[in-house]
N, C-alpha and C positions, 0 to 999 in steps of 0.2 A: 224644883224645876230648874233645868240647865239654863244658864245665862247665855243669850244669843249675842255674839259679837257683831258689831256693825263697823263698816269701813266707809267713812264719809266720802272718801275720794274714789271709791270703787266704781261708781256709775260714770264718773267723768273719765276715768282711765279706759273703761270699756268703750265709751263714746269716741275717745281719741283714737283707739286702735281701729275702730270701724272706719273712721275718717281716713286714716292712713292706708287701710286696705283698699278703700275706694279709689284713692289717689293713685296707688300703685297699679291697680287694675286699669285705670285710665291711661297711665303711661305705657303699659304693655300693649293695650289695644291701639294706641296712637302709633307706636313703633311698628306693630304688625301691619298696619295699613299704610305705612309710609314707604317711600322709595328705599329707605335704608334696609328694609327687609330683604330686598333683592341682593344687596351686598352681603348681608348676613348669610343668606342662602348660599351664595357663591363661596363664601368663606367656609361654610359647613361642608359643601361638596368637596372643596379643595382639601379640607382636613381629612375627610373620609378617604379621598384618593391617596393622600400621603400615608394614612394608616394602612390602607389596603396594599399599597405598594411595598411598605416595609415588611408586611407579612409575607409577601410573595418573593422577597429577596432570598428566601431559602429554597425556592423551587430549583429544579435541576437545570443547569446551564453551565457552560464551560468558563464563562467569565464570572469570577467571584465578586461578591458584594463588598463594597468598601465601607469603612466606618462611618463616613458622612458623604453627602452628595457633593460632587465636584462642581466648582464654579464654572460658568459657561465659557470662561476664558480657556478652559481645558481643551476646547474644540478648535481653538484658533489655528492649530497646525494639523487639523484633520481634513481629509478629502472624502467626499461622499459620492457614491456610485449608485445609481438606481433609475427608476422610472418616474412617473408622475407623482407617486406617493412621496418619494424623496424630495422632489422639486417643491411640492406643496408644503411638506414639513419644514423645509428651510425657509420658505416664504412666511409661513404662519408664525414661526418662532423667532425670525430675524436672528438666527444663531450665527455668531461670528465663526467663520471657518475658512480654511485655506483655499478651497475650490470644490467644484462639483462637476461630475460627468453625468448628466441626466437627459434622458429622452423619454417623452411622454408614453409612448407605446413600446418601450424597449423590451426585447426578448433576449434570452441567453445567447441565442445564435448570433445576434447583432454584435455582442461583445467578443465572442470567440472568433468571428471572422474579421474583426478589426473595423467594424462600422465607424465611420468618421462623423464628427459633429459638423454643424454648419460652418464652423471655422476651419474645417478640413483637418482636424486633429483626431487621431485614433486614441483609444483608451490608454494603451501602453505609453504612447508619446505624451499624453496629457499628464499621466501619473508621474512619469519620469521627470517632466519639466517642473511639476509642482513640488516634488521631493517632500511629501508629507511624512509626519511622524506616526500618523494613525490613518487607517483607511476603513471607512464604514460602507458595507455593501448590503443592498437590499434589492434583490431581483428574483424572479421566478413566478410572481403572481400572474403574469400574462402568459406563462408557459404551461401551467398545469392543465389547461383545457385541451392542449394538443400534444403534450410530451409525457411519456411515461415517467412516473416519479423516480425510479431507479436510474433512468437515463439522464434525467435532469440533475440528479445528485452527482452523477459522474461528471457531467458538464461543469457543475459548480466546482468540483475538485480541480478540473483543468483551469478554470478561471483563477482559483486561488493560487495555483502553481505559477500562473502567469504573473499575478500581482507580486508574489514573493520574489520572483526573478527580476521584475522591474524595479522594485524598491525593497531590497532585502532587509533593511533596517526598520521598515514600517510595521507597526502593530496592526494586525488585521482583525476587524470586528465584523462578523456576519450576523445580520439581523434576520430573524425568522420571517417567513412569508406572513403577511398580516391577514387577519380574519376578514371576511367579506359579509355583506348584508344578505338577508334571505332573498331580497329582490335581485341582487346581482348574481347570486348563486343559481337562480333559475335561468337567468339569461345566458351565462357562460357554461353551465353544466358542471360546476365544481362545487363540491360539498365541504362542509366544515371538517368532516372526517378525512377528506382528501388532503386538505391543508395540514391538519394535525399529523397525518401519516408522513407527508413529505418532510415536515419540519423535524420529525424524528430521524429521518434519513440524513437531513441536512446537518443535524447536530453531530451525527456519527462522522460525516465527511469533515466537519470542522476539527474534530479530534484527530483524524488522520492527517490533516493538513496543518496542524498546529495553529489553528485560527480560533479566535474567541467567539463562541456562539452566544447570541443575545436573544432571549425569548421575549421579545417585545410583544408578541401576540398575546401573551398571558395576561397582560394588563389592559387589553383592549377588547377582550371577548366578554359577551354577556353570558347568562346562564345556559343558553342553548348553543354555546360555542360559536355563535355568529358575532359579527362586529356589533358592539353596543350602539343602538340608534343615536344616542346622544353624541357620539363621536364622529358623525358624518352628516353633511347637509345635502349631498348629491348622490348618495348610495355608491360612491366610488372612492373618492379621496377623503382623508381625515380633515375635519374642520379644526378650528383653533383649539377647542377643548381637547380633542383627540391628540393634537400635536403636542400640547402641554404635558399630557400623560406620557406620551412617547419620550419626550425630552427628559422628563423626570426620571424615567427608567434608565435612560442612557447615563444620566448624571450619577446614578447609584451603582452603575456597573462599568467601572473604568479600569479595573485591574487586569 
């Protein structure tokens, strides 16, 4: 008959393991129910955003990806031109920058005919006075409902020529027209396909005008090519979360 071995401490070890497992489960449940979970969720979302953005740095655009994200001090000598999207972006990120020329309902025609700000300064005058090293442009979202894409692309070319002449040494960055929500699409009659098609024309225009094209829209779209709902609170402008993703993209595309 085979001798059966006994382990006098076996039962106590098993009991200890069970106790430890119960304690660990309690800690996990406590954490999951605590306010810290929100912070953890936020960190997880940010980590996914970072990972997603790094994967998208190989998408087609004229501005090549840098080895690491630029510090926000990179934008201290930058000048921003745009409508309410740009104004809200600068407000939400508190980004240090040289200056900005923004009008809430700005159209391309406003810039081309020399529309003046409330201070009485035109775009060309403002840019020349600022003497920026970099110029970031985002306009066209208010034009697609009333202007043919090819006409708008040609107008963009004229604008870029004007900026080149005003500040020849400045590096030009042209940002893609941003995606919109389904709600806004129905109101203004512009589809996701309209925006994507125009951005393709815009990228070609940037190549012709020796400007850097930035496909910011690529990191703000959801699966249906519309603006991701988490990135807007009013169906028009980007909220703080959307602005952070936007800024992160700019930091990775500075060359």
